[in-house]
N, C-alpha and C positions, 0 to 999 in steps of 0.2 A: 504493499499500499504505500502510494507516494505521501510525503508530507503535506498535509493541507494548510493552506495559508489563511489564517484568521484575522478578521477584525473585530475587536472588542468595543462595544458601545454600551456606556453607563456612566451617569452623572456621578457616581461614586468612585473616586480614585481607589478607595479600598477594595470594592467589588472588582474593579477592572484587575487590580493586583491579584486577587483570590483566583479569578478565571485564568489569568496568565499562569499562576502558580500549578493550577491543575492541568493545563493543556501542555505546557512546554516539555515536562519529563515524559509525555506520552507521544512525543514526536510532533506535535503541531506547532506551526511557526506563526507567532503573532506578528503580523505585518504592520499593525497600527491600532491605536485607540482614540476613541472619540467621546467626548463627554455630552453630546447632544445629538438629536437627529440630524440637524443641518450640517454639523461637521461630519457625521456619518456618511452622508450622501457624497460630500466633497472627496472624502478619502476612499469611498468605494469606487467612485469613478476613476480615481487616480491609480489605486493600487489593485483593483479587481481581485479581492481576496476569493478563495474557494467558499468560505463560510463566514457569516456575520452573526455574532451574538448580540443581542438587541434588548435594552431595557425598554420599558414602555413609557414610564412617567420621568420625563426630563424636561428642563427648561428650554425655552426657544423653539424647539420642535420635539414631539414625542416620537416614540418608536412606531406606533401604528402609521403615522403619516410618512415617517422615513422609510418604512418597509414599502408602502405603496410607491413612493418616487424611486427607490432603489430597483423594485421590480420593473418599473417603467424604462429604466436604464438597461437592465439586464433581466428578462423574464426568466432566466435560469438561475438567478441568484438563490442562494441557500441561506436563509435567515432563520436563526433559532431565537425566539423570545425568551428572555430570562427575566423574570418580573416577580415582585411581591404581590402585585395585582393578580390574584388568581381565580377572581370570580369568573363564572362562565361567560359572562358577556364580553369580558376582556379577551378571554381565550378564542371565542368565537370571531371576535373583531380581528384578532391577529391572524387567525388562520385564513380568514376572508381577505385580508390585506396580502397575504402571500407567505406568511410564515410556515416554515415546514414543521416546526415543533414548538411546544411551549413548556418551558421549565419554570416551576414555582420556586421563589426564594423563600427561605433558605433551602438550599439543595444540597445533595451529597455529590461528591467528585464523580462517582461512577454514573449518576444520572446524566451529567454533563458529557462525559467522555463517550457513553454509549450512544447519545443522541448525535453527536458529530460523527462518530464512526459510522453509524447506520446511514447518515447522509452521504458520506463518501463511498460506502459500498453500494448504495443505489446508483451512484454516478458511474462506477466502474463497470456495471452490468451492461 
């Protein structure tokens, strides 16, 4: 399995650090970090990562709107929502916007890794 390139999007520096800490030892390459949806769109367009981890609730632009705009740039973009907003309506909205998966914070490392690995396996088929 080729090393997947990941863009981490979260308004919390601490959460970005945790996600990076979980991903890098498993062979994922973190190519960038964004602290809001607007920054995520700019970085996605420039870096073209294999996967984006996306928070929902952020200043300037939230994750749902950013997901829609990233999917407009690249309909094949793989976006995994990672949010404390785990209510059904947010999950439905995220999936409708184009998210491939939804992980509720706080999460365990294995849940994040298996979600990203499954996305890569689907692409390799």
